[in-house]
LUMLO-261034 format. One line per field, with one value per residue (C-alpha): y, x, z; residue in one letter; residue number from 1. Coordinates in nm, 2 decimals, padded with zeros to 4 digits. Layout:
// residues N
north = [Y	...]
east = [X	...]
up = [Z	...]
resn = [A	...]
resi = [NUM	...]
//
This chain:
// residues 232
north = [-00.26	-00.51	-00.85	-01.07	-01.38	-01.70	-01.60	-01.26	-01.41	-01.64	-01.34	-01.13	-01.40	-01.46	-01.09	-01.01	-01.30	-01.20	-00.84	-00.93	-01.20	-00.94	-00.66	-00.81	-00.47	-00.17	00.06	-00.04	-00.11	00.14	00.34	00.16	-00.18	-00.07	00.07	-00.26	-00.47	-00.27	-00.28	-00.66	-00.70	-00.50	-00.78	-01.07	-00.92	-00.89	-01.24	-01.39	-01.67	-01.69	-01.92	-01.94	-02.17	-01.86	-01.89	-02.27	-02.24	-01.96	-02.17	-02.48	-02.27	-02.16	-02.50	-02.68	-02.44	-02.34	-02.02	-02.14	-02.46	-02.43	-02.64	-02.42	-02.11	-02.27	-02.36	-02.01	-01.87	-02.09	-01.99	-01.62	-01.66	-01.83	-01.49	-01.32	-01.24	-01.39	-01.31	-01.01	-00.67	-00.45	-00.09	00.19	00.43	00.55	00.19	00.18	00.50	00.57	00.67	00.44	00.56	00.93	00.88	00.70	01.01	01.24	01.03	01.03	01.41	01.44	01.21	01.43	01.75	01.61	01.48	01.82	01.98	01.72	01.69	02.01	01.97	01.84	01.83	02.21	02.25	02.03	02.24	02.58	02.46	02.54	02.19	02.25	02.55	02.37	02.07	02.29	02.45	02.32	02.22	02.19	01.81	01.58	01.84	02.05	01.75	01.62	01.96	01.98	01.63	01.69	02.01	01.82	01.54	01.79	01.98	01.66	01.53	01.85	01.86	01.50	01.54	01.86	01.71	01.37	01.54	01.75	01.46	01.23	01.50	01.57	01.20	01.12	01.43	01.31	00.93	00.88	00.63	00.26	-00.03	-00.28	-00.59	-00.58	-00.93	-00.78	-00.45	-00.57	-00.94	-01.25	-01.38	-01.10	-01.30	-01.05	-00.91	-00.55	-00.32	-00.04	00.23	00.02	-00.02	00.35	00.40	00.15	00.31	00.65	00.50	00.32	00.64	00.83	00.57	00.58	00.96	00.93	00.65	00.85	01.15	00.95	00.79	01.14	01.27	00.98	01.05	01.42	01.33	01.11	01.33	01.67	01.78	01.83	01.74	01.41	01.35	01.42]
east = [01.25	01.24	01.10	01.02	01.19	01.23	01.60	01.50	01.24	01.51	01.75	01.48	01.41	01.78	01.88	01.58	01.67	02.03	01.95	01.70	01.93	02.21	02.02	01.70	01.55	01.46	01.59	01.95	01.93	02.13	01.93	02.10	02.01	01.66	01.59	01.72	01.51	01.19	01.25	01.28	00.99	00.77	00.80	00.77	00.46	00.29	00.36	00.24	00.50	00.85	01.01	01.07	00.77	00.54	00.44	00.39	00.18	-00.03	-00.10	-00.19	-00.43	-00.61	-00.62	-00.73	-01.02	-00.91	-01.10	-01.41	-01.62	-01.73	-01.54	-01.64	-01.52	-01.19	-01.14	-01.22	-00.98	-00.71	-00.76	-00.75	-00.44	-00.26	-00.24	-00.08	00.29	00.53	00.74	00.55	00.71	00.75	00.84	00.75	00.48	00.13	00.01	00.23	00.07	-00.27	-00.40	-00.70	-00.83	-00.78	-00.96	-01.25	-01.30	-01.28	-01.53	-01.77	-01.75	-01.81	-02.12	-02.24	-02.20	-02.38	-02.66	-02.72	-02.72	-02.96	-03.20	-03.42	-03.43	-03.78	-03.89	-03.86	-04.12	-04.36	-04.32	-04.38	-04.65	-04.42	-04.47	-04.84	-04.76	-04.48	-04.68	-04.94	-04.67	-04.57	-04.22	-04.28	-04.28	-04.03	-03.81	-03.76	-03.71	-03.44	-03.28	-03.26	-03.12	-02.86	-02.76	-02.71	-02.52	-02.30	-02.21	-02.14	-01.93	-01.72	-01.68	-01.56	-01.31	-01.16	-01.14	-01.01	-00.75	-00.62	-00.61	-00.43	-00.19	-00.09	-00.06	00.16	00.37	00.44	00.47	00.51	00.34	00.34	00.41	00.38	00.18	-00.16	-00.11	00.16	00.00	-00.36	-00.40	-00.22	-00.53	-00.58	-00.64	-00.59	-00.26	-00.28	-00.04	-00.13	-00.14	-00.42	-00.59	-00.58	-00.76	-01.03	-01.07	-01.13	-01.39	-01.56	-01.56	-01.72	-01.99	-02.05	-02.11	-02.34	-02.53	-02.57	-02.69	-02.94	-03.08	-03.11	-03.29	-03.53	-03.61	-03.65	-03.91	-04.10	-04.09	-04.22	-03.95	-03.58	-03.51	-03.68	-03.47	-03.15]
up = [00.98	00.69	00.61	00.91	00.80	01.01	01.07	01.20	01.43	01.58	01.60	01.77	02.03	02.09	02.12	02.34	02.58	02.59	02.68	02.95	03.10	03.12	03.29	03.44	03.49	03.28	03.55	03.50	03.12	02.91	02.65	02.36	02.50	02.59	02.24	02.08	02.32	02.25	01.87	01.87	02.12	01.88	01.63	01.88	02.03	01.69	01.56	01.89	01.86	01.99	01.74	01.37	01.30	01.29	00.93	00.95	01.26	01.11	00.80	01.02	01.23	00.92	00.76	01.08	01.12	01.47	01.46	01.27	01.28	00.92	00.67	00.37	00.56	00.64	00.27	00.16	00.42	00.30	-00.06	00.04	00.24	-00.05	-00.23	00.07	00.02	00.28	00.47	00.61	00.60	00.91	00.96	01.20	01.08	01.17	01.23	01.54	01.69	01.85	01.51	01.53	01.87	01.78	01.44	01.61	01.83	01.54	01.34	01.63	01.64	01.27	01.29	01.58	01.38	01.08	01.30	01.45	01.10	00.96	01.25	01.18	00.80	00.79	01.16	01.19	00.91	01.10	01.41	01.24	00.99	00.70	00.57	00.50	00.28	00.09	00.01	-00.17	-00.39	-00.73	-00.63	-00.25	-00.22	-00.39	-00.56	-00.25	-00.04	-00.28	-00.29	00.09	00.12	-00.14	00.03	00.36	00.19	00.01	00.33	00.52	00.24	00.22	00.60	00.61	00.32	00.49	00.84	00.71	00.49	00.78	01.02	00.78	00.68	01.04	01.12	00.82	00.89	01.24	01.19	00.82	00.60	00.68	00.45	00.73	00.64	00.80	00.94	01.17	01.26	01.31	01.34	01.22	01.05	00.81	00.50	00.22	00.08	00.21	00.39	00.64	00.37	00.21	00.54	00.59	00.26	00.35	00.69	00.54	00.30	00.58	00.79	00.50	00.46	00.83	00.82	00.52	00.69	01.01	00.81	00.61	00.93	01.09	00.78	00.79	01.16	01.08	00.81	01.07	01.38	01.46	01.70	01.63	01.99	01.95	01.63	01.82]
resn = [E	G	Y	V	T	E	E	R	I	D	E	A	Y	R	V	S	N	E	I	W	E	T	Y	R	S	F	D	V	M	P	K	E	A	F	D	Q	Y	V	A	W	Q	A	I	L	N	R	I	G	Y	Q	D	S	N	Y	Y	E	Q	R	R	E	N	I	E	S	G	L	F	T	Q	N	E	A	A	T	R	A	A	T	E	L	D	S	S	V	D	K	P	F	Y	W	E	Y	G	F	G	S	S	D	F	W	Q	D	W	T	I	C	L	F	A	L	C	L	I	C	T	V	I	A	A	P	I	F	S	Q	G	Y	A	T	G	E	D	S	I	L	R	C	S	K	Y	G	R	R	K	L	A	R	T	R	M	L	A	V	Y	A	F	C	T	A	L	Y	I	I	C	A	A	V	F	V	A	L	T	L	A	V	Y	G	D	D	K	T	S	A	Q	L	A	L	D	A	L	V	L	I	D	I	D	M	N	G	V	L	V	L	T	L	I	A	G	F	L	S	V	L	A	M	T	A	F	T	L	W	L	S	A	R	M	R	S	S	V	A	V	L]
resi = [1	2	3	4	5	6	7	8	9	10	11	12	13	14	15	16	17	18	19	20	21	22	23	24	25	26	27	28	29	30	31	32	33	34	35	36	37	38	39	40	41	42	43	44	45	46	47	48	49	50	51	52	53	54	55	56	57	58	59	60	61	62	63	64	65	66	67	68	69	70	71	72	73	74	75	76	77	78	79	80	81	82	83	84	85	86	87	88	89	90	91	92	93	94	95	96	97	98	99	100	101	102	103	104	105	106	107	108	109	110	111	112	113	114	115	116	117	118	119	120	121	122	123	124	125	126	127	128	129	130	131	132	133	134	135	136	137	138	139	140	141	142	143	144	145	146	147	148	149	150	151	152	153	154	155	156	157	158	159	160	161	162	163	164	165	166	167	168	169	170	171	172	173	174	175	176	177	178	179	180	181	182	183	184	185	186	187	188	189	190	191	192	193	194	195	196	197	198	199	200	201	202	203	204	205	206	207	208	209	210	211	212	213	214	215	216	217	218	219	220	221	222	223	224	225	226	227	228	229	230	231	232]
//
């Protein structure tokens, strides 16, 4: 753990090579040597380079437009990267776990539950003829529709907050928080100054917007179709 300086990159490369040249196989490698080898390899695998020129090569890749053919985009990327603190920081936390895959599965389940809840909100009234009666009442059109929609949104919001809070609490309890620079944990070309704790916050916000978007789309389909099965 610590700042990934050029000296530490050289040290990681040197120590990893020495350990591998000594044992040549994980089967005969002592636990202490194996743990040290894996710890250094974790950094080397993330920077994608095996020498101390990592930061210089990264800057040159951005300035040369290696990953984009648009000169204006390259200029904008260079300006964004100029505000990123270097050297990058590395530590073990939830960013090194399978958090992202597990959260994706949970988010899909939440979207599915909210879809099932929202599907019959309007379509069920079409099937039973209830909509004809409601449209003739004083508050049966827009006010009732808004009330139903707000009720669905409130329930889905509460469900998301509870599930996300439990999931994050368990994850942090097991792995701990993570101040690792997003450039190391995600991709070398992340161009904003953010660590994995910040990425977690953005991920939770994006997940919430995804659930609301899915719910809104389902409500729209429910208002257009006469069968809840068709909506689903």
